[in-house]
Backbone as numpy.savetxt, mean C-alpha at the origin, in Angstrom:
# Nx Ny Nz CAx CAy CAz Cx Cy Cz
-15.39 9.47 -13.51 -15.66 9.69 -12.09 -14.56 10.54 -11.49
-14.89 11.60 -10.71 -13.86 12.45 -10.11 -12.91 11.64 -9.23
-11.65 12.02 -9.24 -10.65 11.35 -8.41 -10.53 12.08 -7.08
-10.64 11.35 -5.98 -10.57 11.97 -4.65 -9.13 12.40 -4.37
-8.98 13.63 -3.91 -7.66 14.16 -3.57 -7.26 13.65 -2.19
-6.03 13.19 -2.06 -5.53 12.69 -0.79 -5.26 13.86 0.15
-5.77 13.75 1.37 -5.54 14.74 2.40 -4.23 14.42 3.10
-3.27 15.33 3.04 -1.97 15.10 3.69 -2.14 14.78 5.18
-3.16 15.34 5.81 -3.37 15.13 7.24 -3.75 13.68 7.56
-4.13 12.92 6.55 -4.52 11.52 6.77 -3.32 10.57 6.72
-2.17 11.06 6.27 -1.02 10.19 6.03 -0.16 10.05 7.28
0.00 8.83 7.79 0.84 8.65 8.98 2.31 8.82 8.64
3.07 9.31 9.62 4.52 9.37 9.47 5.09 7.95 9.58
6.36 7.80 9.28 6.99 6.49 9.42 6.93 6.02 10.87
7.15 6.92 11.81 7.11 6.54 13.23 5.71 6.12 13.65
4.70 6.84 13.21 3.33 6.47 13.54 2.95 5.14 12.90
3.33 4.97 11.65 3.08 3.68 10.96 3.70 2.53 11.73
4.96 2.67 12.09 5.66 1.58 12.78 5.05 1.29 14.14
4.62 2.34 14.85 4.01 2.14 16.16 2.68 1.40 16.04
1.89 1.75 15.04 0.61 1.07 14.82 0.83 -0.40 14.47
1.76 -0.66 13.58 2.03 -2.04 13.17 2.59 -2.85 14.34
3.44 -2.23 15.15 4.02 -2.92 16.29 2.93 -3.29 17.30
2.02 -2.37 17.58 0.94 -2.67 18.52 0.10 -3.83 18.01
-0.23 -3.81 16.74 -1.06 -4.87 16.17 -0.35 -6.21 16.28
0.95 -6.24 15.96 1.70 -7.50 16.02 1.76 -8.09 17.41
1.75 -7.24 18.43 1.92 -7.72 19.80 0.62 -7.87 20.56
-0.42 -7.13 20.16 -1.61 -7.03 21.01 -2.89 -7.59 20.41
-2.99 -7.62 19.10 -4.26 -7.97 18.47 -4.42 -9.48 18.29
-5.66 -9.90 18.25 -5.95 -11.29 17.87 -5.52 -11.49 16.43
-4.85 -12.63 16.14 -4.25 -12.86 14.82 -3.25 -11.74 14.48
-2.61 -11.21 15.53 -1.79 -10.02 15.37 -0.62 -10.16 14.42
0.09 -11.28 14.49 1.29 -11.40 13.64 0.92 -11.47 12.16
-0.17 -12.17 11.86 -0.62 -12.21 10.47 -1.14 -10.84 10.03
-1.89 -10.18 10.89 -2.40 -8.86 10.55 -1.26 -7.86 10.36
-0.22 -7.96 11.16 0.93 -7.07 10.99 1.59 -7.31 9.64
1.74 -8.56 9.25 2.34 -8.86 7.95 1.46 -8.36 6.81
0.16 -8.58 6.94 -0.80 -8.12 5.93 -0.75 -6.61 5.77
-0.81 -5.90 6.88 -0.80 -4.44 6.83 0.56 -3.90 6.40
1.61 -4.63 6.69 2.94 -4.22 6.23 3.03 -4.26 4.71
2.34 -5.21 4.09 2.37 -5.28 2.62 1.66 -4.07 2.00
0.67 -3.53 2.71 0.00 -2.30 2.26 0.90 -1.10 2.52
1.54 -1.09 3.70 2.34 0.06 4.11 3.64 0.20 3.34
4.27 -0.92 2.97 5.60 -0.86 2.35 5.59 -1.13 0.85
4.57 -1.83 0.35 4.48 -2.10 -1.09 3.32 -1.39 -1.75
2.57 -0.62 -0.96 1.44 0.17 -1.47 0.40 -0.69 -2.18
0.14 -1.88 -1.64 -0.90 -2.73 -2.21 -2.27 -2.27 -1.75
-3.28 -2.53 -2.57 -4.66 -2.41 -2.10 -4.93 -3.59 -1.17
-5.81 -3.43 -0.18 -6.09 -4.55 0.73 -6.48 -5.83 0.00
-7.33 -5.72 -1.02 -7.76 -6.94 -1.71 -6.62 -7.58 -2.51
-5.69 -6.77 -2.97 -4.52 -7.33 -3.66 -3.64 -8.10 -2.67
-3.48 -7.56 -1.48 -2.69 -8.24 -0.46 -3.35 -9.56 -0.06
-4.67 -9.54 0.12 -5.38 -10.75 0.52 -5.31 -11.83 -0.55
-5.14 -11.44 -1.80 -5.09 -12.41 -2.90 -3.70 -13.02 -3.08
-2.70 -12.50 -2.41 -1.34 -13.00 -2.58 -1.21 -14.45 -2.09
-0.46 -15.21 -2.87 -0.06 -16.55 -2.44 1.46 -16.57 -2.33
1.96 -17.55 -1.63 3.41 -17.62 -1.40 4.16 -17.64 -2.73
3.61 -18.31 -3.73 4.27 -18.40 -5.03 4.35 -17.05 -5.74
3.61 -16.06 -5.27 3.64 -14.73 -5.86 4.74 -13.85 -5.26
5.57 -14.43 -4.42 6.60 -13.64 -3.75 7.99 -14.15 -4.11
8.94 -13.21 -4.17 10.37 -13.55 -4.27 11.04 -12.76 -3.18
11.51 -13.46 -2.13 11.93 -12.82 -0.90 13.34 -13.26 -0.50
14.35 -12.76 -1.18 15.73 -13.15 -0.84 16.14 -12.61 0.52
16.86 -13.41 1.27 17.24 -13.02 2.62 18.14 -11.78 2.60
17.76 -10.78 3.40 18.58 -9.60 3.56 18.62 -8.65 2.38
17.76 -8.86 1.39 17.76 -8.02 0.20 16.33 -7.58 -0.13
16.22 -6.70 -1.11 14.91 -6.34 -1.63 14.35 -7.51 -2.44
13.03 -7.64 -2.45 12.38 -8.70 -3.21 11.31 -8.12 -4.09
10.42 -8.98 -4.57 9.30 -8.52 -5.39 8.05 -9.31 -5.03
6.91 -8.66 -5.26 5.61 -9.29 -5.16 4.95 -9.21 -6.52
4.31 -10.29 -6.94 3.62 -10.33 -8.23 2.13 -10.20 -7.98
1.57 -9.12 -8.47 0.14 -8.86 -8.29 -0.59 -9.26 -9.56
-1.41 -10.25 -9.47 -2.10 -10.78 -10.65 -3.40 -10.02 -10.88
-3.75 -9.74 -12.14 -4.96 -8.95 -12.44 -6.20 -9.60 -11.85
-7.07 -8.75 -11.34 -8.33 -9.21 -10.79 -9.32 -8.06 -10.86
-10.60 -8.34 -10.98 -11.59 -7.25 -10.98 -11.51 -6.46 -9.69
-11.59 -5.15 -9.79 -11.54 -4.28 -8.62 -12.92 -3.71 -8.36
-13.21 -3.49 -7.08 -14.54 -2.99 -6.72 -14.68 -1.53 -7.13
-15.91 -1.10 -7.28 -16.17 0.28 -7.66 -15.75 1.27 -6.62
-15.43 0.80 -5.40 -15.02 1.71 -4.34 -13.57 2.15 -4.48
-12.81 1.53 -5.40 -11.42 1.92 -5.60 -11.36 3.20 -6.40
-11.12 4.31 -5.72 -11.14 5.61 -6.39 -10.06 5.75 -7.44
-8.95 5.00 -7.26 -7.85 5.14 -8.20 -7.71 3.91 -9.09
-8.74 3.07 -9.16 -8.64 1.83 -9.92 -8.80 2.10 -11.41
-7.68 2.11 -12.13 -7.75 2.34 -13.57 -6.99 1.28 -14.34
-6.50 0.28 -13.64 -5.75 -0.78 -14.29 -6.32 -2.10 -13.83
-7.34 -2.60 -14.53 -8.04 -3.79 -14.07 -7.78 -5.00 -14.96
-7.04 -4.83 -16.03 -6.74 -5.94 -16.91 -5.27 -5.88 -17.28
-4.80 -6.94 -17.95 -3.44 -6.92 -18.44 -2.54 -7.91 -17.72
-1.24 -7.71 -17.91 -0.25 -8.63 -17.36 -0.11 -8.44 -15.86
0.44 -9.44 -15.17 0.72 -9.27 -13.74 1.61 -8.06 -13.49
1.43 -7.43 -12.36 2.21 -6.25 -11.98 3.27 -6.66 -10.97
4.49 -6.23 -11.19 5.59 -6.56 -10.29 5.86 -5.36 -9.39
5.79 -5.60 -8.09 5.94 -4.53 -7.10 7.16 -4.83 -6.24
8.04 -3.84 -6.04 9.22 -4.09 -5.19 8.83 -4.25 -3.73
9.56 -5.12 -3.05 9.39 -5.31 -1.60 10.71 -4.94 -0.94
10.67 -3.92 -0.10 11.88 -3.46 0.57 12.37 -4.53 1.56
13.65 -4.47 1.96 14.18 -5.48 2.88 13.37 -5.63 4.16
12.82 -4.54 4.68 12.01 -4.62 5.90 10.77 -5.46 5.68
10.10 -5.28 4.54 8.92 -6.08 4.23 9.31 -7.53 3.95
10.42 -7.73 3.25 10.90 -9.09 2.98 11.08 -9.85 4.29
11.68 -9.20 5.27 11.92 -9.85 6.56 10.61 -10.25 7.23
9.63 -9.35 7.21 8.34 -9.63 7.83 7.64 -10.80 7.14
7.65 -10.80 5.80 6.95 -11.84 5.06 7.66 -13.19 5.18
8.98 -13.18 5.16 9.73 -14.44 5.35 9.42 -15.04 6.71
9.35 -14.20 7.73 9.06 -14.70 9.07 7.66 -15.29 9.14
6.69 -14.66 8.46 5.32 -15.18 8.47 5.23 -16.51 7.74
5.89 -16.62 6.62 5.88 -17.88 5.86 6.51 -19.00 6.68
7.64 -18.70 7.34 8.32 -19.72 8.14 7.50 -20.09 9.37
6.93 -19.10 10.03 6.16 -19.34 11.25 4.98 -20.27 11.00
4.32 -20.07 9.85 3.12 -20.84 9.56 3.39 -22.02 8.63
4.67 -22.19 8.25 5.07 -23.29 7.37 4.22 -23.33 6.11
4.09 -22.18 5.49 3.25 -22.06 4.30 3.92 -22.66 3.08
3.10 -23.25 2.24 3.57 -23.85 0.98 3.31 -22.88 -0.17
3.93 -23.15 -1.33 3.83 -22.18 -2.45 2.40 -21.81 -2.83
1.46 -22.76 -2.77 0.09 -22.47 -3.20 -0.78 -21.89 -2.09
-0.24 -21.79 -0.88 -1.02 -21.28 0.24 -1.22 -19.77 0.14
-2.36 -19.31 0.61 -2.59 -17.88 0.74 -1.62 -17.32 1.77
-1.08 -16.15 1.48 -0.06 -15.58 2.36 -0.66 -15.07 3.67
-1.90 -14.56 3.61 -2.50 -13.95 4.80 -3.84 -14.59 5.10
-3.89 -15.38 6.15 -5.14 -15.94 6.64 -5.14 -15.86 8.17
-6.28 -16.08 8.77 -6.35 -16.15 10.23 -5.56 -17.35 10.73
-5.31 -17.38 12.02 -4.56 -18.48 12.61 -5.26 -19.82 12.41
-6.59 -19.80 12.29 -7.33 -21.04 12.08 -7.43 -21.40 10.60
-6.78 -20.63 9.73 -6.76 -20.93 8.31 -7.87 -20.29 7.51
-8.84 -19.68 8.17 -9.93 -19.02 7.46 -9.46 -17.67 6.92
-10.16 -17.14 5.91 -9.73 -15.87 5.31 -9.82 -14.71 6.30
-8.94 -13.75 6.13 -9.07 -12.48 6.86 -10.23 -11.70 6.26
-11.09 -11.19 7.08 -12.21 -10.41 6.58 -11.92 -8.92 6.70
-12.57 -8.13 5.85 -12.42 -6.69 5.93 -12.87 -6.16 7.28
-13.96 -6.72 7.79 -14.47 -6.27 9.09 -13.44 -6.50 10.19
-12.72 -7.63 10.12 -11.75 -7.97 11.16 -10.55 -7.03 11.12
-9.98 -6.80 9.93 -8.79 -5.95 9.93 -9.14 -4.48 10.15
-10.32 -4.06 9.74 -10.72 -2.68 10.02 -10.96 -2.47 11.52
-11.55 -3.48 12.18 -11.77 -3.38 13.62 -10.43 -3.32 14.37
-9.50 -4.14 13.96 -8.18 -4.13 14.59 -7.47 -2.80 14.36
-7.63 -2.23 13.17 -7.00 -0.94 12.88 -7.57 0.15 13.78
-8.88 0.13 14.00 -9.49 1.12 14.90 -8.93 0.97 16.32
-8.79 -0.27 16.76 -8.25 -0.52 18.09 -6.82 -0.02 18.21
-6.03 -0.22 17.17 -4.64 0.23 17.18 -4.56 1.76 17.24
-5.40 2.43 16.47 -5.41 3.90 16.50 -5.72 4.41 17.92
-6.71 3.79 18.54 -7.12 4.24 19.88 -6.03 3.97 20.91
-5.24 2.92 20.69 -4.20 2.56 21.65 -2.91 3.34 21.45
-2.62 3.73 20.21 -1.31 4.29 19.87 -1.34 5.80 19.72
-2.36 6.34 19.07 -2.37 7.76 18.75 -2.75 8.63 19.94
-2.34 9.89 19.87 -2.74 10.85 20.88 -4.24 11.14 20.75
-4.84 11.66 21.82 -6.28 11.90 21.83 -6.72 12.79 20.67
-5.98 13.85 20.43 -6.36 14.77 19.36 -6.16 14.15 17.98
-5.28 13.15 17.89 -5.05 12.48 16.62 -6.15 11.46 16.32
-6.70 10.84 17.36 -7.75 9.85 17.16 -8.97 10.48 16.51
-9.26 11.71 16.86 -10.43 12.41 16.32 -10.14 13.11 14.99
-8.92 12.96 14.49 -8.51 13.61 13.24 -8.57 12.61 12.09
-8.32 13.06 10.85 -8.29 12.13 9.71 -7.07 11.20 9.70
-6.10 11.42 10.59 -4.84 10.69 10.56 -5.05 9.18 10.61
-4.58 8.50 9.54 -4.58 7.03 9.49 -5.94 6.44 9.83
-6.99 7.10 9.42 -8.34 6.61 9.75 -8.65 5.30 9.03
-8.07 5.10 7.87 -8.29 3.88 7.08 -6.96 3.18 6.83
-7.02 1.85 6.69 -5.79 1.13 6.36 -5.26 1.57 4.99
-6.14 2.08 4.13 -5.70 2.55 2.82 -4.83 3.79 2.93
-4.85 4.46 4.08 -3.95 5.59 4.27 -2.50 5.12 4.32
-2.28 3.86 4.68 -0.93 3.29 4.62 -0.44 3.23 3.17
-1.32 2.82 2.28 -0.98 2.77 0.85 -0.70 4.18 0.33
-1.57 5.11 0.66 -1.39 6.47 0.17 -0.11 7.11 0.71
0.24 6.80 1.95 1.47 7.34 2.52 2.69 6.83 1.77
2.66 5.56 1.39 3.80 4.99 0.65 3.89 5.59 -0.75
2.75 5.72 -1.41 2.75 6.32 -2.75 3.27 7.75 -2.67
2.85 8.48 -1.66 3.30 9.85 -1.48 4.82 9.91 -1.32
5.36 9.00 -0.54 6.81 8.94 -0.36 7.52 8.67 -1.67
7.01 7.71 -2.43 7.64 7.39 -3.73 7.59 8.58 -4.67
6.47 9.27 -4.72 6.34 10.41 -5.62 7.28 11.54 -5.21
7.43 11.78 -3.93 8.30 12.85 -3.48 9.76 12.52 -3.74
10.08 11.24 -3.84 11.46 10.82 -4.10 11.79 10.81 -5.58
10.80 11.04 -6.45 11.02 10.98 -7.89 10.87 12.38 -8.49
11.62 12.64 -9.54 11.72 14.01 -10.02 11.39 14.20 -11.50
11.18 13.15 -12.26 10.92 13.30 -13.68 9.58 12.69 -14.04
9.10 13.04 -15.23 7.83 12.48 -15.70 7.92 10.96 -15.82
9.07 10.47 -16.28 9.25 9.02 -16.39 9.12 8.36 -15.02
9.67 9.02 -13.99 9.55 8.48 -12.64 8.10 8.39 -12.20
7.31 9.41 -12.56 5.89 9.39 -12.21 5.20 8.20 -12.88
5.54 7.94 -14.16 4.96 6.79 -14.85 5.37 5.48 -14.18
6.62 5.42 -13.71 7.10 4.20 -13.05 6.33 3.95 -11.76
6.09 5.01 -10.99 5.31 4.86 -9.76 3.89 4.43 -10.09
3.30 5.04 -11.13 1.94 4.70 -11.54 1.84 3.22 -11.91
2.81 2.75 -12.67 2.81 1.34 -13.07 2.96 0.44 -11.85
3.80 0.86 -10.92 4.05 0.07 -9.71 2.79 -0.10 -8.88
1.98 0.95 -8.78 0.80 0.89 -7.91 -0.48 0.56 -8.65
-0.40 0.43 -9.99 -1.56 -0.03 -10.75 -2.58 1.02 -11.05
-2.12 2.26 -11.32 -3.04 3.34 -11.68 -2.43 4.10 -12.85
-3.15 5.11 -13.36 -2.61 5.95 -14.43 -1.81 7.10 -13.84
-0.87 7.61 -14.62 -0.09 8.77 -14.17 -0.97 9.98 -13.90
-1.93 10.30 -14.77 -2.79 11.45 -14.47 -3.56 11.31 -13.16
-3.98 10.08 -12.82 -4.70 9.91 -11.56 -3.80 10.19 -10.37
-2.51 9.85 -10.49 -1.58 10.18 -9.40 -1.44 11.69 -9.25
-1.35 12.39 -10.38 -1.23 13.84 -10.33 -2.44 14.45 -9.65
-3.62 13.93 -9.98 -4.85 14.48 -9.40 -4.99 14.14 -7.93
-4.62 12.93 -7.54 -4.83 12.47 -6.17 -3.78 12.99 -5.20
-2.55 13.25 -5.69 -1.45 13.62 -4.80 -0.85 14.97 -5.19
-1.66 16.02 -5.24 -1.13 17.32 -5.67 -0.02 17.85 -4.76
-0.04 17.46 -3.47 0.98 17.95 -2.55 2.37 17.44 -2.89
2.44 16.38 -3.69 3.75 15.83 -4.09 4.37 16.60 -5.25
3.63 17.54 -5.81 4.11 18.25 -7.00 4.22 19.75 -6.73
4.49 20.09 -5.49 4.52 21.51 -5.13 5.92 22.02 -4.82
6.96 21.18 -5.01 8.31 21.60 -4.65 8.81 22.74 -5.52
8.35 22.80 -6.75 8.71 23.88 -7.67 7.58 23.98 -8.68
6.92 25.14 -8.74 5.77 25.27 -9.62 6.14 24.95 -11.08
7.27 25.45 -11.54 7.66 25.21 -12.92 7.95 23.74 -13.17
8.73 23.12 -12.26 9.05 21.70 -12.43 7.81 20.84 -12.31
6.94 21.20 -11.37 5.71 20.42 -11.18 4.84 20.50 -12.43
4.71 21.69 -13.00 3.90 21.84 -14.21 4.45 21.00 -15.35
5.77 20.95 -15.48 6.38 20.15 -16.54 6.07 18.67 -16.34
6.16 18.20 -15.10 5.88 16.79 -14.82 4.41 16.47 -15.06
3.54 17.37 -14.64 2.10 17.16 -14.82 1.76 17.12 -16.31
2.28 18.08 -17.07 1.99 18.12 -18.52 2.54 16.87 -19.21
3.73 16.43 -18.81 4.31 15.24 -19.44 3.49 14.00 -19.10
2.99 13.93 -17.88 2.18 12.77 -17.48 0.89 12.69 -18.29
0.22 13.84 -18.45 -1.02 13.86 -19.21 -0.77 13.62 -20.69
0.33 14.16 -21.22 0.66 13.96 -22.64 0.93 12.49 -22.90
1.64 11.85 -22.00 1.93 10.42 -22.17 0.69 9.58 -22.12
-0.25 9.96 -21.25 -1.51 9.23 -21.15 -2.32 9.37 -22.46
-2.26 10.55 -23.06 -3.02 10.77 -24.29 -2.46 9.94 -25.46
-1.17 9.63 -25.39 -0.56 8.87 -26.48 -0.83 7.39 -26.36
-1.29 6.93 -25.18 -1.51 5.49 -24.99 -2.73 5.01 -25.78
């Protein structure tokens, strides 16, 4: 199946991301939980369904430091354009100090136990896709400029994931780094190359070497 190329125009900046998350935390129904949920997508590049499946026991959140989230294998829907890792061992994803702080606060606020789901509504029922997508639309309309609302910018919550992946790829410079990012987000290195071509344009020669190494490594697997 062809891999959809990420449109750079859809990726929110850090300031836009933070403004959207802040509005949701302060203004939306179930806002604090939704902010924590969306932060896990924005800062750890989780798929929405991976974030919803997290339990407290899947987190290691040391105070004031980076932590980790353990993503356990689960069947992925056919709508996941980059879903190429659906079996195998649990995936360990880094959680930056900012995300650690948000998740620690949510766990403490709701007095969650190790087996509890990390993200649920205030009444304990599951967060639904319809609910968080509706809240995201409301946040866009409240935060973004008029011309931005009608643009591809941050149209989907998955654009938060793509923005984080893009940042990680731009910060890495070797083929091994590309493989590390691919492993972190649960996809193949070639799929990252295909989906995020804008991250490999800093130097045509260097980009070609990274792309060739990524595909060569995939062929050896």
